[in-house]
PDB file of N, CA, C and O in Angstrom, chain B, residues numbered from 101:
ATOM      1  N   MET B 101       0.821  -1.189   0.000  1.00  0.00           N
ATOM      2  CA  MET B 101       0.000   0.000   0.000  1.00  0.00           C
ATOM      3  C   MET B 101       0.871   1.260   0.000  1.00  0.00           C
ATOM      4  O   MET B 101       0.563   2.233  -0.688  1.00  0.00           O
ATOM      5  N   LYS B 102       1.959   1.235   0.776  1.00  0.00           N
ATOM      6  CA  LYS B 102       2.844   2.388   0.838  1.00  0.00           C
ATOM      7  C   LYS B 102       3.492   2.655  -0.520  1.00  0.00           C
ATOM      8  O   LYS B 102       3.670   3.805  -0.923  1.00  0.00           O
ATOM      9  N   LYS B 103       3.840   1.578  -1.210  1.00  0.00           N
ATOM     10  CA  LYS B 103       4.465   1.736  -2.518  1.00  0.00           C
ATOM     11  C   LYS B 103       3.476   2.331  -3.518  1.00  0.00           C
ATOM     12  O   LYS B 103       3.862   3.125  -4.375  1.00  0.00           O
ATOM     13  N   PHE B 104       2.220   1.954  -3.412  1.00  0.00           N
ATOM     14  CA  PHE B 104       1.200   2.485  -4.300  1.00  0.00           C
ATOM     15  C   PHE B 104       0.996   3.982  -4.080  1.00  0.00           C
ATOM     16  O   PHE B 104       0.877   4.749  -5.035  1.00  0.00           O
ATOM     17  N   ILE B 105       0.958   4.388  -2.808  1.00  0.00           N
ATOM     18  CA  ILE B 105       0.801   5.802  -2.477  1.00  0.00           C
ATOM     19  C   ILE B 105       2.020   6.588  -2.960  1.00  0.00           C
ATOM     20  O   ILE B 105       1.876   7.683  -3.503  1.00  0.00           O
ATOM     21  N   LEU B 106       3.210   6.038  -2.766  1.00  0.00           N
ATOM     22  CA  LEU B 106       4.427   6.685  -3.229  1.00  0.00           C
ATOM     23  C   LEU B 106       4.425   6.819  -4.745  1.00  0.00           C
ATOM     24  O   LEU B 106       4.833   7.852  -5.275  1.00  0.00           O
ATOM     25  N   LEU B 107       3.972   5.791  -5.443  1.00  0.00           N
ATOM     26  CA  LEU B 107       3.882   5.826  -6.893  1.00  0.00           C
ATOM     27  C   LEU B 107       2.907   6.911  -7.355  1.00  0.00           C
ATOM     28  O   LEU B 107       3.179   7.612  -8.330  1.00  0.00           O
ATOM     29  N   LEU B 108       1.783   7.051  -6.669  1.00  0.00           N
ATOM     30  CA  LEU B 108       0.815   8.087  -7.014  1.00  0.00           C
ATOM     31  C   LEU B 108       1.382   9.486  -6.785  1.00  0.00           C
ATOM     32  O   LEU B 108       1.142  10.397  -7.578  1.00  0.00           O
ATOM     33  N   MET B 109       2.127   9.650  -5.707  1.00  0.00           N
ATOM     34  CA  MET B 109       2.721  10.956  -5.419  1.00  0.00           C
ATOM     35  C   MET B 109       3.776  11.318  -6.468  1.00  0.00           C
ATOM     36  O   MET B 109       3.877  12.478  -6.868  1.00  0.00           O
ATOM     37  N   MET B 110       4.540  10.359  -6.902  1.00  0.00           N
ATOM     38  CA  MET B 110       5.564  10.614  -7.904  1.00  0.00           C
ATOM     39  C   MET B 110       4.928  10.884  -9.270  1.00  0.00           C
ATOM     40  O   MET B 110       5.434  11.702 -10.038  1.00  0.00           O
ATOM     41  N   ALA B 111       3.843  10.214  -9.566  1.00  0.00           N
ATOM     42  CA  ALA B 111       3.175  10.377 -10.853  1.00  0.00           C
ATOM     43  C   ALA B 111       2.534  11.764 -10.975  1.00  0.00           C
ATOM     44  O   ALA B 111       2.387  12.288 -12.079  1.00  0.00           O
ATOM     45  N   ALA B 112       2.162  12.343  -9.859  1.00  0.00           N
ATOM     46  CA  ALA B 112       1.548  13.667  -9.896  1.00  0.00           C
ATOM     47  C   ALA B 112       2.535  14.730 -10.369  1.00  0.00           C
ATOM     48  O   ALA B 112       2.129  15.739 -10.945  1.00  0.00           O
ATOM     49  N   HIS B 113       3.829  14.510 -10.130  1.00  0.00           N
ATOM     50  CA  HIS B 113       4.851  15.469 -10.521  1.00  0.00           C
ATOM     51  C   HIS B 113       5.465  15.147 -11.877  1.00  0.00           C
ATOM     52  O   HIS B 113       6.304  15.905 -12.362  1.00  0.00           O
ATOM     53  N   ALA B 114       5.073  14.057 -12.490  1.00  0.00           N
ATOM     54  CA  ALA B 114       5.660  13.656 -13.770  1.00  0.00           C
ATOM     55  C   ALA B 114       5.144  14.543 -14.896  1.00  0.00           C
ATOM     56  O   ALA B 114       4.021  15.044 -14.837  1.00  0.00           O
ATOM     57  N   HIS B 115       5.966  14.733 -15.916  1.00  0.00           N
ATOM     58  CA  HIS B 115       5.581  15.530 -17.078  1.00  0.00           C
ATOM     59  C   HIS B 115       4.789  14.643 -18.030  1.00  0.00           C
ATOM     60  O   HIS B 115       5.232  13.546 -18.372  1.00  0.00           O
ATOM     61  N   ALA B 116       3.631  15.107 -18.455  1.00  0.00           N
ATOM     62  CA  ALA B 116       2.757  14.276 -19.264  1.00  0.00           C
ATOM     63  C   ALA B 116       3.004  14.414 -20.761  1.00  0.00           C
ATOM     64  O   ALA B 116       2.451  13.643 -21.546  1.00  0.00           O
ATOM     65  N   GLY B 117       3.819  15.374 -21.171  1.00  0.00           N
ATOM     66  CA  GLY B 117       4.032  15.590 -22.603  1.00  0.00           C
ATOM     67  C   GLY B 117       5.007  14.588 -23.200  1.00  0.00           C
ATOM     68  O   GLY B 117       5.867  14.051 -22.502  1.00  0.00           O
ATOM     69  N   TRP B 118       4.865  14.340 -24.497  1.00  0.00           N
ATOM     70  CA  TRP B 118       5.742  13.395 -25.191  1.00  0.00           C
ATOM     71  C   TRP B 118       6.954  14.087 -25.796  1.00  0.00           C
ATOM     72  O   TRP B 118       8.016  13.476 -25.920  1.00  0.00           O
ATOM     73  N   PHE B 119       6.811  15.342 -26.170  1.00  0.00           N
ATOM     74  CA  PHE B 119       7.842  15.998 -26.962  1.00  0.00           C
ATOM     75  C   PHE B 119       8.588  17.091 -26.209  1.00  0.00           C
ATOM     76  O   PHE B 119       9.185  17.962 -26.841  1.00  0.00           O
ATOM     77  N   GLY B 120       8.572  17.074 -24.921  1.00  0.00           N
ATOM     78  CA  GLY B 120       9.265  18.096 -24.151  1.00  0.00           C
ATOM     79  C   GLY B 120       8.303  19.169 -23.673  1.00  0.00           C
ATOM     80  O   GLY B 120       7.085  19.015 -23.768  1.00  0.00           O
ATOM     81  N   PRO B 121       8.859  20.256 -23.161  1.00  0.00           N
ATOM     82  CA  PRO B 121       8.000  21.310 -22.603  1.00  0.00           C
ATOM     83  C   PRO B 121       7.120  21.963 -23.666  1.00  0.00           C
ATOM     84  O   PRO B 121       7.534  22.168 -24.807  1.00  0.00           O
ATOM     85  N   SER B 122       5.914  22.277 -23.261  1.00  0.00           N
ATOM     86  CA  SER B 122       4.973  22.886 -24.195  1.00  0.00           C
ATOM     87  C   SER B 122       5.248  24.381 -24.335  1.00  0.00           C
ATOM     88  O   SER B 122       6.066  24.946 -23.609  1.00  0.00           O
ATOM     89  N   LYS B 123       4.568  24.997 -25.259  1.00  0.00           N
ATOM     90  CA  LYS B 123       4.731  26.425 -25.514  1.00  0.00           C
ATOM     91  C   LYS B 123       4.309  27.239 -24.291  1.00  0.00           C
ATOM     92  O   LYS B 123       4.942  28.241 -23.960  1.00  0.00           O
ATOM     93  N   GLU B 124       3.249  26.811 -23.627  1.00  0.00           N
ATOM     94  CA  GLU B 124       2.768  27.517 -22.452  1.00  0.00           C
ATOM     95  C   GLU B 124       3.794  27.481 -21.334  1.00  0.00           C
ATOM     96  O   GLU B 124       4.004  28.482 -20.649  1.00  0.00           O
ATOM     97  N   GLU B 125       4.432  26.337 -21.146  1.00  0.00           N
ATOM     98  CA  GLU B 125       5.452  26.225 -20.101  1.00  0.00           C
ATOM     99  C   GLU B 125       6.643  27.120 -20.407  1.00  0.00           C
ATOM    100  O   GLU B 125       7.208  27.729 -19.498  1.00  0.00           O
ATOM    101  N   GLN B 126       7.027  27.207 -21.664  1.00  0.00           N
ATOM    102  CA  GLN B 126       8.122  28.090 -22.047  1.00  0.00           C
ATOM    103  C   GLN B 126       7.761  29.549 -21.801  1.00  0.00           C
ATOM    104  O   GLN B 126       8.599  30.326 -21.344  1.00  0.00           O
ATOM    105  N   GLU B 127       6.524  29.925 -22.099  1.00  0.00           N
ATOM    106  CA  GLU B 127       6.074  31.294 -21.864  1.00  0.00           C
ATOM    107  C   GLU B 127       6.057  31.613 -20.380  1.00  0.00           C
ATOM    108  O   GLU B 127       6.431  32.712 -19.970  1.00  0.00           O
ATOM    109  N   ILE B 128       5.625  30.654 -19.578  1.00  0.00           N
ATOM    110  CA  ILE B 128       5.601  30.853 -18.126  1.00  0.00           C
ATOM    111  C   ILE B 128       7.021  31.039 -17.599  1.00  0.00           C
ATOM    112  O   ILE B 128       7.266  31.917 -16.772  1.00  0.00           O
ATOM    113  N   LYS B 129       7.951  30.221 -18.072  1.00  0.00           N
ATOM    114  CA  LYS B 129       9.347  30.357 -17.636  1.00  0.00           C
ATOM    115  C   LYS B 129       9.912  31.710 -18.045  1.00  0.00           C
ATOM    116  O   LYS B 129      10.642  32.337 -17.276  1.00  0.00           O
ATOM    117  N   GLN B 130       9.583  32.161 -19.242  1.00  0.00           N
ATOM    118  CA  GLN B 130      10.055  33.452 -19.718  1.00  0.00           C
ATOM    119  C   GLN B 130       9.478  34.585 -18.869  1.00  0.00           C
ATOM    120  O   GLN B 130      10.195  35.521 -18.515  1.00  0.00           O
ATOM    121  N   CYS B 131       8.193  34.503 -18.543  1.00  0.00           N
ATOM    122  CA  CYS B 131       7.556  35.523 -17.703  1.00  0.00           C
ATOM    123  C   CYS B 131       8.169  35.557 -16.310  1.00  0.00           C
ATOM    124  O   CYS B 131       8.391  36.629 -15.746  1.00  0.00           O
ATOM    125  N   ARG B 132       8.440  34.383 -15.763  1.00  0.00           N
ATOM    126  CA  ARG B 132       9.077  34.322 -14.445  1.00  0.00           C
ATOM    127  C   ARG B 132      10.457  34.967 -14.475  1.00  0.00           C
ATOM    128  O   ARG B 132      10.827  35.693 -13.552  1.00  0.00           O
ATOM    129  N   GLN B 133      11.206  34.707 -15.520  1.00  0.00           N
ATOM    130  CA  GLN B 133      12.535  35.293 -15.647  1.00  0.00           C
ATOM    131  C   GLN B 133      12.444  36.814 -15.757  1.00  0.00           C
ATOM    132  O   GLN B 133      13.234  37.525 -15.136  1.00  0.00           O
ATOM    133  N   GLU B 134      11.495  37.317 -16.537  1.00  0.00           N
ATOM    134  CA  GLU B 134      11.312  38.757 -16.679  1.00  0.00           C
ATOM    135  C   GLU B 134      10.937  39.402 -15.350  1.00  0.00           C
ATOM    136  O   GLU B 134      11.444  40.470 -15.007  1.00  0.00           O
ATOM    137  N   LEU B 135      10.043  38.747 -14.599  1.00  0.00           N
ATOM    138  CA  LEU B 135       9.658  39.273 -13.292  1.00  0.00           C
ATOM    139  C   LEU B 135      10.840  39.301 -12.333  1.00  0.00           C
ATOM    140  O   LEU B 135      11.007  40.252 -11.570  1.00  0.00           O
ATOM    141  N   LYS B 136      11.652  38.264 -12.375  1.00  0.00           N
ATOM    142  CA  LYS B 136      12.830  38.202 -11.512  1.00  0.00           C
ATOM    143  C   LYS B 136      13.784  39.349 -11.825  1.00  0.00           C
ATOM    144  O   LYS B 136      14.327  39.971 -10.912  1.00  0.00           O
ATOM    145  N   GLU B 137      13.990  39.633 -13.108  1.00  0.00           N
ATOM    146  CA  GLU B 137      14.864  40.741 -13.507  1.00  0.00           C
ATOM    147  C   GLU B 137      14.281  42.081 -13.081  1.00  0.00           C
ATOM    148  O   GLU B 137      15.016  42.963 -12.636  1.00  0.00           O
ATOM    149  N   GLN B 138      12.962  42.245 -13.212  1.00  0.00           N
ATOM    150  CA  GLN B 138      12.329  43.497 -12.818  1.00  0.00           C
ATOM    151  C   GLN B 138      12.441  43.714 -11.320  1.00  0.00           C
ATOM    152  O   GLN B 138      12.661  44.840 -10.872  1.00  0.00           O
ATOM    153  N   ARG B 139      12.294  42.656 -10.541  1.00  0.00           N
ATOM    154  CA  ARG B 139      12.413  42.785  -9.087  1.00  0.00           C
ATOM    155  C   ARG B 139      13.825  43.183  -8.689  1.00  0.00           C
ATOM    156  O   ARG B 139      14.006  43.975  -7.764  1.00  0.00           O
ATOM    157  N   GLN B 140      14.827  42.645  -9.374  1.00  0.00           N
ATOM    158  CA  GLN B 140      16.200  43.007  -9.072  1.00  0.00           C
ATOM    159  C   GLN B 140      16.453  44.472  -9.404  1.00  0.00           C
ATOM    160  O   GLN B 140      17.173  45.155  -8.675  1.00  0.00           O
ATOM    161  N   GLN B 141      15.875  44.959 -10.489  1.00  0.00           N
ATOM    162  CA  GLN B 141      16.078  46.348 -10.889  1.00  0.00           C
ATOM    163  C   GLN B 141      15.374  47.313  -9.938  1.00  0.00           C
ATOM    164  O   GLN B 141      15.918  48.372  -9.625  1.00  0.00           O
ATOM    165  N   THR B 142      14.186  46.969  -9.479  1.00  0.00           N
ATOM    166  CA  THR B 142      13.441  47.877  -8.610  1.00  0.00           C
ATOM    167  C   THR B 142      13.880  47.780  -7.159  1.00  0.00           C
ATOM    168  O   THR B 142      13.485  48.617  -6.348  1.00  0.00           O
ATOM    169  N   GLY B 143      14.675  46.797  -6.811  1.00  0.00           N
ATOM    170  CA  GLY B 143      15.125  46.651  -5.424  1.00  0.00           C
ATOM    171  C   GLY B 143      15.888  47.867  -4.934  1.00  0.00           C
ATOM    172  O   GLY B 143      15.685  48.309  -3.803  1.00  0.00           O
ATOM    173  N   GLY B 144      16.765  48.415  -5.770  1.00  0.00           N
ATOM    174  CA  GLY B 144      17.531  49.591  -5.388  1.00  0.00           C
ATOM    175  C   GLY B 144      16.656  50.812  -5.181  1.00  0.00           C
ATOM    176  O   GLY B 144      16.884  51.596  -4.260  1.00  0.00           O
ATOM    177  N   TRP B 145      15.653  50.975  -6.038  1.00  0.00           N
ATOM    178  CA  TRP B 145      14.745  52.116  -5.908  1.00  0.00           C
ATOM    179  C   TRP B 145      13.908  52.012  -4.641  1.00  0.00           C
ATOM    180  O   TRP B 145      13.619  53.023  -4.002  1.00  0.00           O
ATOM    181  N   GLU B 146      13.525  50.818  -4.281  1.00  0.00           N
ATOM    182  CA  GLU B 146      12.741  50.644  -3.059  1.00  0.00           C
ATOM    183  C   GLU B 146      13.553  51.032  -1.832  1.00  0.00           C
ATOM    184  O   GLU B 146      13.033  51.662  -0.911  1.00  0.00           O
ATOM    185  N   ILE B 147      14.820  50.660  -1.821  1.00  0.00           N
ATOM    186  CA  ILE B 147      15.684  51.012  -0.697  1.00  0.00           C
ATOM    187  C   ILE B 147      15.879  52.524  -0.629  1.00  0.00           C
ATOM    188  O   ILE B 147      15.782  53.119   0.445  1.00  0.00           O
ATOM    189  N   ALA B 148      16.151  53.138  -1.766  1.00  0.00           N
ATOM    190  CA  ALA B 148      16.343  54.592  -1.802  1.00  0.00           C
ATOM    191  C   ALA B 148      15.083  55.320  -1.350  1.00  0.00           C
ATOM    192  O   ALA B 148      15.166  56.282  -0.586  1.00  0.00           O
ATOM    193  N   ALA B 149      13.927  54.879  -1.808  1.00  0.00           N
ATOM    194  CA  ALA B 149      12.671  55.518  -1.409  1.00  0.00           C
ATOM    195  C   ALA B 149      12.419  55.349   0.083  1.00  0.00           C
ATOM    196  O   ALA B 149      11.939  56.274   0.737  1.00  0.00           O
ATOM    197  N   GLY B 150      12.732  54.197   0.620  1.00  0.00           N
ATOM    198  CA  GLY B 150      12.562  53.964   2.057  1.00  0.00           C
ATOM    199  C   GLY B 150      13.460  54.853   2.892  1.00  0.00           C
ATOM    200  O   GLY B 150      13.026  55.414   3.898  1.00  0.00           O
ATOM    201  N   VAL B 151      14.723  54.985   2.473  1.00  0.00           N
ATOM    202  CA  VAL B 151      15.658  55.850   3.201  1.00  0.00           C
ATOM    203  C   VAL B 151      15.191  57.301   3.150  1.00  0.00           C
ATOM    204  O   VAL B 151      15.247  58.006   4.157  1.00  0.00           O
ATOM    205  N   MET B 152      14.734  57.747   1.991  1.00  0.00           N
ATOM    206  CA  MET B 152      14.249  59.119   1.876  1.00  0.00           C
ATOM    207  C   MET B 152      13.012  59.348   2.746  1.00  0.00           C
ATOM    208  O   MET B 152      12.878  60.410   3.353  1.00  0.00           O
ATOM    209  N   ALA B 153      12.123  58.381   2.812  1.00  0.00           N
ATOM    210  CA  ALA B 153      10.917  58.517   3.634  1.00  0.00           C
ATOM    211  C   ALA B 153      11.281  58.603   5.110  1.00  0.00           C
ATOM    212  O   ALA B 153      10.726  59.424   5.841  1.00  0.00           O
ATOM    213  N   ILE B 154      12.203  57.766   5.547  1.00  0.00           N
ATOM    214  CA  ILE B 154      12.627  57.808   6.953  1.00  0.00           C
ATOM    215  C   ILE B 154      13.299  59.147   7.255  1.00  0.00           C
ATOM    216  O   ILE B 154      13.071  59.745   8.307  1.00  0.00           O
ATOM    217  N   GLY B 155      14.135  59.613   6.311  1.00  0.00           N
ATOM    218  CA  GLY B 155      14.785  60.908   6.495  1.00  0.00           C
ATOM    219  C   GLY B 155      13.771  62.036   6.598  1.00  0.00           C
ATOM    220  O   GLY B 155      13.936  62.945   7.412  1.00  0.00           O
ATOM    221  N   ALA B 156      12.733  61.986   5.787  1.00  0.00           N
ATOM    222  CA  ALA B 156      11.701  63.024   5.828  1.00  0.00           C
ATOM    223  C   ALA B 156      10.974  63.023   7.166  1.00  0.00           C
ATOM    224  O   ALA B 156      10.683  64.085   7.716  1.00  0.00           O
ATOM    225  N   VAL B 157      10.682  61.843   7.689  1.00  0.00           N
ATOM    226  CA  VAL B 157      10.004  61.756   8.989  1.00  0.00           C
ATOM    227  C   VAL B 157      10.893  62.313  10.091  1.00  0.00           C
ATOM    228  O   VAL B 157      10.417  63.034  10.967  1.00  0.00           O
ATOM    229  N   VAL B 158      12.182  61.983  10.055  1.00  0.00           N
ATOM    230  CA  VAL B 158      13.113  62.490  11.069  1.00  0.00           C
ATOM    231  C   VAL B 158      13.208  64.014  10.987  1.00  0.00           C
ATOM    232  O   VAL B 158      13.142  64.695  12.010  1.00  0.00           O
ATOM    233  N   LEU B 159      13.362  64.546   9.780  1.00  0.00           N
ATOM    234  CA  LEU B 159      13.451  65.994   9.629  1.00  0.00           C
ATOM    235  C   LEU B 159      12.159  66.688  10.073  1.00  0.00           C
ATOM    236  O   LEU B 159      12.218  67.755  10.684  1.00  0.00           O
ATOM    237  N   PHE B 160      11.019  66.111   9.782  1.00  0.00           N
ATOM    238  CA  PHE B 160       9.747  66.681  10.207  1.00  0.00           C
ATOM    239  C   PHE B 160       9.664  66.721  11.730  1.00  0.00           C
ATOM    240  O   PHE B 160       9.232  67.717  12.311  1.00  0.00           O
ATOM    241  N   THR B 161      10.084  65.629  12.372  1.00  0.00           N
ATOM    242  CA  THR B 161      10.038  65.563  13.832  1.00  0.00           C
ATOM    243  C   THR B 161      10.981  66.586  14.459  1.00  0.00           C
ATOM    244  O   THR B 161      10.604  67.296  15.391  1.00  0.00           O
ATOM    245  N   VAL B 162      12.206  66.659  13.946  1.00  0.00           N
ATOM    246  CA  VAL B 162      13.169  67.615  14.476  1.00  0.00           C
ATOM    247  C   VAL B 162      12.685  69.042  14.249  1.00  0.00           C
ATOM    248  O   VAL B 162      12.775  69.874  15.152  1.00  0.00           O
ATOM    249  N   GLY B 163      12.176  69.335  13.064  1.00  0.00           N
ATOM    250  CA  GLY B 163      11.671  70.673  12.781  1.00  0.00           C
ATOM    251  C   GLY B 163      10.511  71.053  13.665  1.00  0.00           C
ATOM    252  O   GLY B 163      10.419  72.200  14.102  1.00  0.00           O
ATOM    253  N   THR B 164       9.625  70.121  13.938  1.00  0.00           N
ATOM    254  CA  THR B 164       8.485  70.394  14.811  1.00  0.00           C
ATOM    255  C   THR B 164       8.947  70.676  16.233  1.00  0.00           C
ATOM    256  O   THR B 164       8.448  71.592  16.885  1.00  0.00           O
ATOM    257  N   ALA B 165       9.902  69.885  16.711  1.00  0.00           N
ATOM    258  CA  ALA B 165      10.424  70.094  18.068  1.00  0.00           C
ATOM    259  C   ALA B 165      11.133  71.441  18.181  1.00  0.00           C
ATOM    260  O   ALA B 165      10.944  72.157  19.164  1.00  0.00           O
ATOM    261  N   LEU B 166      11.939  71.788  17.194  1.00  0.00           N
ATOM    262  CA  LEU B 166      12.631  73.079  17.221  1.00  0.00           C
ATOM    263  C   LEU B 166      11.648  74.239  17.148  1.00  0.00           C
ATOM    264  O   LEU B 166      11.793  75.226  17.868  1.00  0.00           O
ATOM    265  N   GLY B 167      10.658  74.122  16.287  1.00  0.00           N
ATOM    266  CA  GLY B 167       9.654  75.179  16.162  1.00  0.00           C
ATOM    267  C   GLY B 167       8.887  75.383  17.451  1.00  0.00           C
ATOM    268  O   GLY B 167       8.602  76.519  17.830  1.00  0.00           O
ATOM    269  N   SER B 168       8.549  74.300  18.128  1.00  0.00           N
ATOM    270  CA  SER B 168       7.825  74.393  19.384  1.00  0.00           C
ATOM    271  C   SER B 168       8.684  75.057  20.455  1.00  0.00           C
ATOM    272  O   SER B 168       8.200  75.898  21.212  1.00  0.00           O
ATOM    273  N   THR B 169       9.942  74.680  20.514  1.00  0.00           N
ATOM    274  CA  THR B 169      10.852  75.251  21.509  1.00  0.00           C
ATOM    275  C   THR B 169      11.053  76.743  21.254  1.00  0.00           C
ATOM    276  O   THR B 169      11.007  77.545  22.187  1.00  0.00           O
ATOM    277  N   ILE B 170      11.272  77.111  20.011  1.00  0.00           N
ATOM    278  CA  ILE B 170      11.487  78.522  19.682  1.00  0.00           C
ATOM    279  C   ILE B 170      10.227  79.334  19.971  1.00  0.00           C
ATOM    280  O   ILE B 170      10.321  80.451  20.478  1.00  0.00           O
ATOM    281  N   ARG B 171       9.066  78.799  19.662  1.00  0.00           N
ATOM    282  CA  ARG B 171       7.814  79.498  19.909  1.00  0.00           C
ATOM    283  C   ARG B 171       7.614  79.741  21.405  1.00  0.00           C
ATOM    284  O   ARG B 171       7.152  80.813  21.796  1.00  0.00           O
ATOM    285  N   ARG B 172       7.952  78.764  22.243  1.00  0.00           N
ATOM    286  CA  ARG B 172       7.821  78.935  23.693  1.00  0.00           C
ATOM    287  C   ARG B 172       8.765  80.010  24.219  1.00  0.00           C
ATOM    288  O   ARG B 172       8.396  80.807  25.081  1.00  0.00           O
ATOM    289  N   GLU B 173      10.006  80.023  23.682  1.00  0.00           N
ATOM    290  CA  GLU B 173      10.978  81.004  24.124  1.00  0.00           C
ATOM    291  C   GLU B 173      10.561  82.417  23.748  1.00  0.00           C
ATOM    292  O   GLU B 173      10.771  83.350  24.523  1.00  0.00           O
ATOM    293  N   VAL B 174       9.980  82.585  22.582  1.00  0.00           N
ATOM    294  CA  VAL B 174       9.542  83.907  22.130  1.00  0.00           C
ATOM    295  C   VAL B 174       8.379  84.399  22.981  1.00  0.00           C
ATOM    296  O   VAL B 174       8.318  85.589  23.291  1.00  0.00           O
ATOM    297  N   ARG B 175       7.473  83.541  23.362  1.00  0.00           N
ATOM    298  CA  ARG B 175       6.307  83.934  24.171  1.00  0.00           C
ATOM    299  C   ARG B 175       6.721  84.366  25.579  1.00  0.00           C
ATOM    300  O   ARG B 175       6.102  85.258  26.159  1.00  0.00           O
ATOM    301  N   HIS B 176       7.760  83.740  26.131  1.00  0.00           N
ATOM    302  CA  HIS B 176       8.169  84.033  27.507  1.00  0.00           C
ATOM    303  C   HIS B 176       8.978  85.313  27.592  1.00  0.00           C
ATOM    304  O   HIS B 176       9.145  85.847  28.689  1.00  0.00           O
ATOM    305  N   ASP B 177       9.481  85.820  26.495  1.00  0.00           N
ATOM    306  CA  ASP B 177      10.305  87.035  26.550  1.00  0.00           C
ATOM    307  C   ASP B 177       9.513  88.264  26.625  1.00  0.00           C
ATOM    308  O   ASP B 177      10.074  89.358  26.677  1.00  0.00           O
TER     309      ASP B 177
END
């Protein structure tokens, strides 16, 4: 029984075509390769955008704190 189940599991992964990969499989492989290349190209832009966003948040926070401090000092004088 175990051998039969193992045979069924192996048969599910077997290629059913007689003449090699079909046109659809080749197109899928090509699309996957294109997506992989696009992800590698956009990886640098994502990092740069993330760093700029974090920098903007830090500058906004520092500017707000400085503005609040200066405003308090001006009111007390």
